[in-house]
C-alpha positions in Angstrom: 0.0 0.0 0.0 1.3 3.4 -1.0 1.7 6.2 1.5 -0.8 8.2 -0.5 -3.4 5.5 0.2 -2.8 5.1 3.9 -4.1 8.4 5.1 -7.5 8.2 3.4 -7.9 4.7 4.7 -7.0 5.7 8.2 -9.4 8.7 8.0 -12.2 6.4 6.9 -11.5 3.7 9.6 -10.5 5.9 12.5 -11.7 9.5 11.8 -11.6 10.8 15.4 -8.4 8.9 16.4 -5.4 11.2 17.1 -3.1 11.2 14.1 -0.7 13.9 15.2 0.1 15.1 18.7 2.1 18.3 19.2 2.4 20.5 22.3 -0.5 18.9 24.1 -2.9 19.3 21.1 -3.9 16.7 18.5 -5.2 16.5 15.0 -7.4 13.5 14.2 -7.1 11.5 11.0 -10.2 13.1 9.5 -8.8 16.6 10.0 -5.3 15.6 8.8 -6.8 14.2 5.6 -9.0 17.2 5.1 -6.1 19.7 5.6 -3.7 17.7 3.4 -6.3 17.3 0.7 -7.1 21.0 0.8 -3.4 21.9 0.5 -2.8 19.5 -2.3 -5.6 21.1 -4.3 -4.1 24.6 -3.6 -0.6 23.4 -4.7 -2.0 21.8 -7.8 -3.8 25.1 -8.6 -0.4 26.9 -8.2 1.1 24.6 -10.9 2.6 21.7 -8.9 2.3 18.5 -10.9 3.0 14.8 -10.5 6.7 14.2 -11.0 7.7 17.7 -10.0 10.3 18.2 -7.3 9.4 19.9 -4.1 11.5 20.7 -1.0 9.6 20.8 2.3 11.6 23.0 4.7 10.4 23.6 8.2 10.3 22.5 11.8 9.1 19.0 12.5 5.5 19.9 13.3 2.0 19.1 12.1 2.3 21.7 9.3 5.2 19.7 7.8 3.3 16.4 8.0 0.3 18.0 6.3 2.6 19.4 3.6 4.2 15.9 3.1 0.8 14.2 2.7 -0.3 17.0 0.3 2.8 16.5 -1.8 2.5 12.7 -1.8 -1.1 13.0 -2.8 -0.1 15.0 -5.9 2.6 12.5 -6.8 5.7 14.8 -6.5 9.2 13.4 -6.8 10.1 12.0 -3.4 13.8 11.4 -3.9 16.3 13.0 -1.5 19.5 14.7 -2.7 22.5 12.5 -2.6 24.9 14.9 -0.9 24.1 15.3 2.8 25.5 18.1 5.0 27.3 17.2 8.2 24.9 19.5 10.2 21.2 19.2 10.7 20.1 20.0 7.1 21.1 19.9 3.5 23.5 22.3 2.0 21.7 25.1 0.2 23.8 24.6 -2.9 22.8 21.0 -3.1 19.2 21.9 -2.6 19.3 24.6 -5.2 20.5 22.1 -7.9 18.1 19.4 -6.8 14.8 21.1 -6.5 12.8 22.9 -9.1 10.5 24.7 -6.6 10.4 25.6 -3.0 7.1 26.4 -1.4 6.7 27.9 2.0 4.0 25.9 3.7 1.4 27.4 6.0 -1.9 26.4 7.5 -4.8 26.5 5.1 -8.0 26.7 7.1 
């Protein structure tokens, strides 16, 4: 089963179950699916297409998970750059040559 198929299934089987817990608050599977679907439609409307490359940059929080599911739902290229930086992230030069678009993700309510 693909990652893009797991969230809709979990949302249909366990809609009110906690999917993400952060700072004492949670988002259930139904809400996670709704928000990621909403964001994927917005990204598609902005021109993101299956096979495009997309870099998701941000803190490890619910917004990033929503963005990941939105991107996977569209079918973007999920490969990581080969060169890894010795610090926490990827070198900007490596990212610049790897990605074709960077989108700053935010909540869409």
